C-alpha atoms as one frame of an Amber mdcrd trajectory, in Angstrom:
protein
  87.582 109.447  83.558  88.572 108.928  87.186  86.958 109.592  90.557  88.519
 109.644  94.013  86.287 107.339  96.067  87.778 107.677  99.534  90.330 105.553
 101.286  91.536 104.428 104.675  92.634 106.489 107.633  96.188 107.723 107.076
  99.033 106.851 109.387 102.162 108.903 109.922 103.782 106.901 107.117 101.197
 105.851 104.509  97.655 106.456 103.349  95.374 104.487 101.035  93.155 106.006
  98.379  90.589 104.296  96.153  90.180 105.532  92.621  87.390 104.497  90.271
  88.426 104.515  86.617  86.144 104.564  83.577  86.998 103.540  80.043  84.670
 104.722  77.267  84.515 103.676  73.639  82.289 102.780  70.708  82.640  99.068
  71.616  83.644  96.879  74.574  87.167  96.208  73.281  87.946  99.930  72.977
  86.439 100.784  76.373  88.345  97.993  78.154  91.510  99.036  76.309  91.147
 102.603  77.641  90.589 101.249  81.138  93.601  98.917  80.949  95.866 101.758
  79.801  94.780 103.871  82.783  95.361 100.998  85.228  98.710 100.280  83.598
  99.801 103.895  84.000  98.975 103.790  87.714 100.865 100.514  88.173 103.840
 101.950  86.286 103.901 104.920  88.686 104.771 102.634  91.621 107.960 103.981
  93.179 107.365 107.527  91.944 105.507 110.491  93.427 105.274 108.723  96.797
 103.270 105.789  95.369 104.281 102.600  97.147 101.745 100.054  95.889  98.854
  99.833  93.387  96.273  97.052  93.613  93.317  96.244  91.359  90.363  95.801
  93.720  87.305  95.598  91.428  86.479  95.317  87.764  86.456  95.663  84.926
  82.673  95.829  85.051  80.320  96.795  82.217  78.364  99.901  83.250  75.875
 100.892  80.535  75.959 104.572  79.649  72.432 105.017  78.382  74.009 106.726
  75.370  73.664 105.114  71.979  76.978 103.978  70.430  78.950 104.314  73.710
  80.217 101.545  75.959  81.665 102.121  79.433  83.647  99.826  81.729  84.742
 100.691  85.258  87.404  99.389  87.630  88.637 100.384  91.063  92.260 100.522
  92.196  93.697 101.059  95.656  96.856 103.115  95.882  99.084 103.084  98.948
 101.208 106.188  99.078 103.394 108.145 101.420 101.469 110.451 103.736 102.370
 114.035 102.821 104.250 116.065 105.410 102.030 118.917 106.467
């Protein structure tokens, strides 16, 4: 699961976005594994699709779901990318 959580004011060249990621699983190891795969995919995208830099800014943090047999961890990444030409 991911959520766009804002970002900085864009310039003519770049803009920053913050994305909150969630990893869910039946145990902590599975949930963190899901989260790490998502962060890894974003880091691997550096240099493609206008993505210039990816930085881990927070997490992973345990965020209880309130659901029995489910564990959730969250993390936030900041992505610097090329400002689209409008």
